SEMARDO-419677 format. One line per 3 residues: their letters; for each residue x, y, z of C-alpha. Coordinates in nm, 2 decimals. Layout:
<recs>
A	X Y Z  ...
</recs>
This chain:
<recs>
MDN	20.77 3.65 6.38  20.60 3.30 6.26  20.32 3.23 6.42
DHA	20.39 2.89 6.40  20.64 2.92 6.67  20.42 3.11 6.95
VPP	20.35 2.97 7.26  19.93 2.96 7.29  19.80 3.11 7.58
ASA	19.75 2.97 7.91  19.38 2.90 7.85  19.42 2.71 7.59
SIF	19.65 2.45 7.76  19.33 2.40 8.00  19.07 2.35 7.72
CGT	19.27 2.16 7.47  19.36 1.79 7.46  19.70 1.82 7.36
LRH	19.92 2.14 7.24  20.20 2.18 6.96  20.50 2.37 7.16
TTT	20.79 2.45 6.96  21.10 2.62 7.10  21.36 2.81 6.92
IGP	21.61 2.52 7.00  21.44 2.16 6.95  21.17 2.03 6.71
RRT	20.78 2.02 6.79  20.68 1.83 7.06  20.39 1.72 7.18
IGP	20.26 1.81 7.51  19.97 1.61 7.65  19.86 1.43 7.93
PTT	20.06 1.24 8.13  20.18 0.91 8.02  20.20 0.56 8.19
NSV	20.49 0.61 8.31  20.46 0.88 8.52  20.47 0.89 8.90
RRA	20.16 0.86 9.07  20.10 0.96 9.39  19.83 0.80 9.63
PPA	19.61 1.01 9.76  19.70 1.17 10.15  19.51 0.96 10.40
PVT	19.22 1.09 10.55  19.30 1.22 10.95  19.06 1.03 11.12
PPS	18.95 1.21 11.50  19.01 1.01 11.78  18.76 0.76 11.87
TTL	18.47 0.86 12.12  18.59 0.58 12.38  18.90 0.78 12.44
DAE	18.76 1.11 12.49  18.54 0.94 12.76  18.87 0.80 12.89
LTA	19.04 1.15 12.87  18.73 1.38 12.97  18.68 1.10 13.27
ILD	19.01 1.18 13.39  19.00 1.53 13.34  18.72 1.61 13.57
APL	18.76 1.32 13.81  18.75 1.55 14.14  19.10 1.53 14.37
VLG	19.10 1.24 14.62  19.01 1.33 14.96  19.32 1.49 15.14
ETA	19.50 1.53 14.81  19.64 1.89 14.77  19.57 2.08 14.41
MVG	19.95 2.03 14.30  19.98 1.62 14.40  19.62 1.62 14.26
YAR	19.69 1.77 13.92  20.05 1.59 13.89  19.83 1.25 13.87
KEA	19.63 1.35 13.64  19.89 1.42 13.38  20.05 1.11 13.49
ELA	19.68 0.92 13.37  19.69 1.15 13.08  20.04 1.05 12.96
RVF	19.95 0.67 13.01  19.70 0.72 12.80  19.85 0.89 12.52
AKL	20.10 0.62 12.52  19.87 0.38 12.45  19.81 0.54 12.10
TIL	19.92 0.51 11.80  20.14 0.77 11.58  19.84 0.89 11.38
ESL	19.60 0.93 11.70  19.89 1.06 11.86  19.94 1.31 11.60
TLH	19.53 1.36 11.54  19.47 1.47 11.91  19.81 1.68 11.94
KRL	19.67 1.89 11.61  19.31 1.89 11.79  19.40 1.98 12.11
TIA	19.66 2.24 11.93  19.38 2.40 11.69  19.08 2.46 11.92
KAD	18.78 2.53 11.82  18.54 2.67 12.04  18.26 2.36 12.01
DAL	18.51 2.09 12.14  18.47 1.98 12.51  18.75 1.77 12.56
VAK	18.98 2.08 12.44  18.83 2.31 12.68  18.86 2.08 12.95
FMR	19.23 2.02 12.82  19.28 2.40 12.84  19.19 2.44 13.23
LTV	19.52 2.23 13.26  19.86 2.50 13.33  20.02 2.57 13.04
DRR	20.36 2.34 13.20  20.14 2.06 13.23  19.96 2.09 12.86
TRL	20.31 2.20 12.73  20.39 1.86 12.89  20.11 1.64 12.73
LNF	20.16 1.81 12.42  20.50 1.71 12.36  20.50 1.36 12.45
LAD	20.22 1.35 12.17  20.43 1.50 11.97  20.69 1.25 12.05
ARR	20.52 0.94 11.92  20.73 0.90 11.63  21.02 0.88 11.85
REA	20.88 0.70 12.09  20.81 0.42 11.86  21.13 0.43 11.72
VAA	21.32 0.39 11.99  21.09 0.08 12.12  21.11 -0.09 11.78
RR	21.53 -0.05 11.86  21.48 -0.27 12.17
</recs>
């Protein structure tokens, strides 16, 4: 077999600017860096953590004591409703970022530790509410 038709090793494609490649079917063609007609994708937007004012507001709700004479069930339902009200004001990106933060808990995150003290049912409802931000925005836009 002719060495002219051999495919160069993979390392050649890394270290050479362009390669000459032949196929058994067609003529030689040059493979090189992408042309200007190539599709260029923008780099992904960086995920920014929620602001410290949001953290302070959520922490204040979670730390607030129950009102005098209020049962635990009623008090935590009130806290859940207050958290949902704050979550409803967030943008889609903020909601999804906070959802990811609360779902993938880090040991040194005080807000996540306080959120994890809620019952599983309340946490699940609040996380589902955060994850549903795109649908809520689409429904609001249709009105």
